[in-house]
N, C-alpha and C positions, 0 to 999 in steps of 0.2 A: 315276623317271618325272617328267617335267616337269608344270608346273601345267596345261598344256593336254592332258596325257593323251597326248602323242605324243613319240617319241624317234627319232632316226636310229640306224642300225646302229651307227655309230662310237661313239655316247653310251651305248648300251644295254649293261649290264654282263652277263656271263655268269652266269646263274643256274641251279641244278639243276632237273631235272625234278620232283624232290621238293618244292621250294619252290613251283613254278608250281602242282602239284597242291594243295598246302596252301592257297595263296592263293585258288585257284579255290574250293576247299570252303568257306572262310570267307566268301568273298563271296556264294556261293549261299545260304549259312546266313542271312546278313543279308537276303538277297532273300526268303527263306521268312518271316523274321520280319516283313517289310515287308508281305507278302501277308496274314499272320494279322492284323496291325494294321488292315489296310484292311477286312478282313471283319468284324472285331470292331466297329470304328467304324461301319460300315454297318448292322450289326445293332443297334447302340445307338441310332443315328438313326431307324432304323425303329421302334424300340419307343417312342421319345420321341413320334414323330410319332403312332403309333397311340393312345398314352396320351392325348395332347392331343384327338385326334379323338373319342375315347370319352368323356373328361371334360368337354371344353368344345366341343361340336359347334357351338354358336352363334358362339363367336369364330372358329373355323375357317371357318365359312361367310362371316363378314363378310370375312375376310383373302382367301379364295379366291373370293369373289363366289358362293359356292354350287356352285362347279364342281369342288371336290376330290372324287374318287372313289377307293375303295379300290384299284382296278385300276391306278390311276396309280402307286401304290407298287409293286405287283407288276411292273409293266411296266418298271421301271428297277432296282429292288433285286435282285429274284430273278435276273434274267440276269447282272447284276453279279457277284453272289456265285458263281453258277455258273461264271462266266468265271474268276474268282480261284481257285476251286477246282481248275478245269481247269490253270490256269497252275501252281499249287502242285504238282500231280501231276506236270506235265512236268518242273519243276525238280528234284523228289525223284527222279524216274526218271533224269534225266540225273547226278545226284550218284551214285546206286547204280552206274551205269555208268561213273563216273569221266570224264564228258564235260562240257564246258562248254556253256552254252546259247548258240545262235547270236546274234550281235549284232543281226541283223535282226529277230529275234523279241523282243529286248528292247524295241527301238524301237517295233515293231508293238504290243506290249503296253502301252507307255506312252502311245501314241495312242489306243488303245481305251479304257484307263482313264480318261484325262483328258477323253475325250469324253462320259463319262457324266454329270458335271454340266452339260454343254452340252445334253444331251437333256432332263434335269430342268428346266433354265432355259427351253427352249422350251414345255414343258407349263405352267409357272408363267406365262409371258408370255401364253400363250392363256387362262389363268384370270384373271389378275390385272391384265393390262395391262403394257406394257413398262417403264414408269417405275417402277411399284411392284415388279416382279419384279426388275429389276436392281438395285434398292436393297435387296432382300430378302436372306435367308441363302443362297441357292443359289450366287451369285458367290463367296462366302466359302469353299465347299466346295473350291474349287480349291486353297485352302492346304493342306488335308489331304493331297492327293496331292503337292504340293511339298514339304512338311515330310517325309513318309514317303519321298520320293524319295532323300533322303540315305542311306537304308539300301541303296541300289543301289551306293553307293561308287564312282559314276562321274560325273565332272564334266559331261560332254556329255549323258548321260541325264537328269540333273536340269535342266540348262539347257534340253533339249528339252521336258521336262515343262511348265517355266514358259513356253517359247514357245508351245506348243500351247495352255495355258490363256489366255495374253494374246491370241493371234490369235482364238480362238473367242470369248472374251468381247466383243472388240472388234466382230468380224463380227456377232454376235447383236445387239449394240447398234445397229449400223448398218442390219442387215436388217429389225429390227422398229422402226426409227426412225419414231415417230409422225408423222402429217401436221401441218402447222403450225397451231396453235390448238386441236387436239384435246386435247392434255395439256401440262403443263408440260415443256418441252424442254430437256434439257441439251445443251450443245454438244458437237460433236464432240472438242474438247479435253479435255472432263471424261472421256469414256470412254477416250480415248488415255491420259491420265494414270493412270487406274485400270489399264489393261492394262500400262502400263510399270512400275507398281509390282509387278504379279504377275510380270513377266519378270525384274525385278531380284531378286526373292525366289528364282526358279528358279536364277539364277546363283549367289546366296548359298548356297543349298541344295547346288548342285554344289561349291562351294568347301569347305563343311563335309563333304560326302561324300568329297571328294578327300583332305583331310587325314585322315579317318578310314581311308581306304585306305592312305595312307602309314604311319600307326601300325600297321595290320595288318601291312604289308610289313615294317616294321622289326622287329616282334616276331616274325614268323615266320622272318625271316632269322637273328635272333639265336638262336632255338629251333633252327633247322635247323644253324646253325653248332655250337652246343653239343652237338647229337646227333651230328654229324659228328666232332667233337673226342673225345667220349666214346667213340664206336664206335672211333676210331683208337687212342686211348691208354688205354681201360679206364675202368671205374667208379670206379677209385681215384685218378684224377687229381683233385686238390682244385678246388673252384670258383674260387679265386684263380688257379691256373694256367690254367684254362680261359679266363678272362677275359683273361689276358695273351696267350694264343694267339690269341684273337680279335682283340684290340686290335693285336697285332704283325702279323697277317695271316702267320702263320708258313707257309712252304711246306713240304708233306709229300711232294713228289716226291723220288725217290731222289737222293742227293747224297753227296759226301764231307764228312764232319764230324770235326774233332778234338774228342774228348770224354773224360771220365773216367768208366769204367764201374765200377760197385760191386756186387759180389755180397755178399749177406747170408744167413747160415744159422744156425738155432738147432741147436747140437750136441745129440746125444742126445735129440732131441726125440721120435723115433719110439719109443725105449725107454720114455720117461716116460709116453707116451700109452697103452701097453699096460695101465697100472694104473689109468687114468681113464675116466670115462664119455666118450661122444662130446661131450656138451654141455660138459663141463669142458674138453676139449681145444679146442673152438671158442671157447670164452669166453676161455681163456688166450691163444690165438694172436691173436684179434681185439684183446685188450686190448694186447698187446705191438706189434702192427703199427700200432695207432693212434697210439702214442707215437713209433715210429719214423718213420712216414710225415709226421707232423707236423714232425719235425725236418727231414727232407728238403725239406719245402715251404718252410720258413724259410731254408734255405741254397740254395734255387734248383735242387733237384734233382727228378726225378720218378721214380716207380716205373713202369717199362716192363713189367714182368710179375711176377706172383707165381708162386713155384715151390714149391708146397706148404708146407713150414715155413720158407721163405726168399723173397727176391725179388732181381731185377736192378734197379738204379736208374742214371739217366743224369744226367750234368752237362754241359751244353753242347749237348744236343739234346732235343726240337726247339727249345728256347728257347736263343738264344745266350748264352754266358757267357764273358767275358774271361779267366777264371782258374778253370777247371773243377776242376783238381787240388786248388787251395786250398780250394774249397767242398766238394769230395768228402771231404777229409781232416778238415775242420772239423766236418762233419756226422756223420762216423763217430766222431770223439772224443766229440761230444755224445751220440750214440746209446749208446756204451758206458757213459759216465757215468749216462745215464737208466736203462739197463737194470740198472746195479748198484743204483740206488735202488729200482727196482720190485722187485728180488730180495730186498731186505731186509724188505719186508713180505708177500712172496708165499709161499705154502705150496709152490709149484712154482717153483724158481727156474730160470732158462733162461740158457744160456751162448751167447754170440754169436760168430760166425766173420765176419770181414769181409775182403774182398780188393779192391784198387782198382788199376787199370791205366789209363794214359793213352796214347792214340794215336789213329790215324785209323779210322774206320768207314764203311761204306755204311749211310746212314739213310734211311729212306723208307717207303712203303706196301708191305706184303708180304701176299700172300694171293690168294684166287681173286678173280674179277670180282665175286662176290656178297658176299665178306666180306673185307675187308682190315683190317690193324692195323699201327700205326706201330712199327717195332722197328729194331734196329741189327745188323749183321752184319760179321764180320771177325775177324781174329787177335787184335784187342784185346779183343773180347768173350770169346774163347776162354781167352786168358790170364788175364784177371781171374777167370774161374771156376776155373781151376786154381790161382791164388793163394789164393783162399778155401779150397779143399779142402786145401792145404798146412797149414792152421791145425791140422788133426788131427794131422799128422806132428809139428809143433813145439810142440804144446800151447799155442798162442797164440791170440789173438783178433783181432789186426789186422795184416795184412801188405799191403805196397805194392810196387810194381815199381820198378826203377831209374829209369824214365822219370818216375814221380811224384815220387821223391825229388829228382831234378835239377831238376823244375819247382818245387818248394817251396823249394829252397835252404836259406837259414838258419832259415826256419820249420819245418825238419824236422831240426832238431839232435838230437832225442831219438831218432832212428831208429837201430836196431842192425842192422848187417849180419849176414845168415845166410850169407853167401858165395854161391858159385855152387852152385845147387840143381838136381838132376835134376827135370824136370817132365815129367809124363805127356803124351806127344803131341809132345814136342820133342826133336830130335836132340842138342842141346847144352845144357849147364847154362845156367841163368838166373840173374841176380843178383836176390836177395830181400832185402827190408828188412822188420824188425818194428818197430812203433810201440807205445808203452805205451798 
């Protein structure tokens, strides 16, 4: 949004309906806060006036020339509070219905509110005289409305409030301009300067409100983006990955990616879980996952989905990675070392099986219109899963495909060929390699 609150269609970015609703709700909440502050301030001023009226009636009589009557207060304060309560109820009703308040009603409300001090000023002028009344406290009450207008988070509404206050104060000064020689007569420039200051304050209040709105928008956009990423990639995506996805503006539309797919599974976990309580099972699995996922984060991989006592991880999607195979193998080696250290101190040692394959996949948002998640589909995923399952047949922990070995080259000199292996779901044998 530009400073003046207007944008052309070409400049306006596409934002989600969720963002617009969230921003509308936040703006209306600040509007309700502004109304509560106005009511509280009005009630406090009324209390102070009544206290002075009861405690020092002689002083009040001198200031108002004996013309201050209780019904003067009622005739201004009570209708004003009732009006604000009605506006508060209207805004709250629109919030419950998920609708915004029409813009013309906002401007009409600002006009009515800002006219209240003008009515009070007219009563004071009739009681005190124009020079005394214009130099007394009532013109200063315009600043209450201008200051609180910042909570509207709208530059033009605050400027409008300042303009209404400035014009009405100037008109009151000119309308009640005393005849020459009757009272000390301030010049027209005196009143114009006062009104100009009020107008400038309205503009400044609008600038502050506009800045607050921009901060609201930035916060809501960030929260919306984080929620969207979390919904797509799952709660297990680390905050660091979320920040990178937001910073890089990663597209989640379906496209072809070359990725390294890793499947991890805890061998014989189900058998070991039978002799332990559910809480022991959850604690052991959570502790192991916490270590492994942290290693994945450091190597630029993400857990795409948890699969009971295992998970599928991706390198190269949705975050671009120039060397996904190197990253995946390095992460797998570190995961095996970390699991070995954990097993030394654990009463329930766990054996890991890992399978990694490199190839092209279709990556993108998959699901219903109401609920989608980011995932990858293709033969690369299927073969990586089959590789991991072969660990059981070879009593191994870490198997890779020929595509991964070729991608690593000299960095994979410790790979041991298992030859052409029959893989379930594939017509011809596939080359499989074991890493220490």
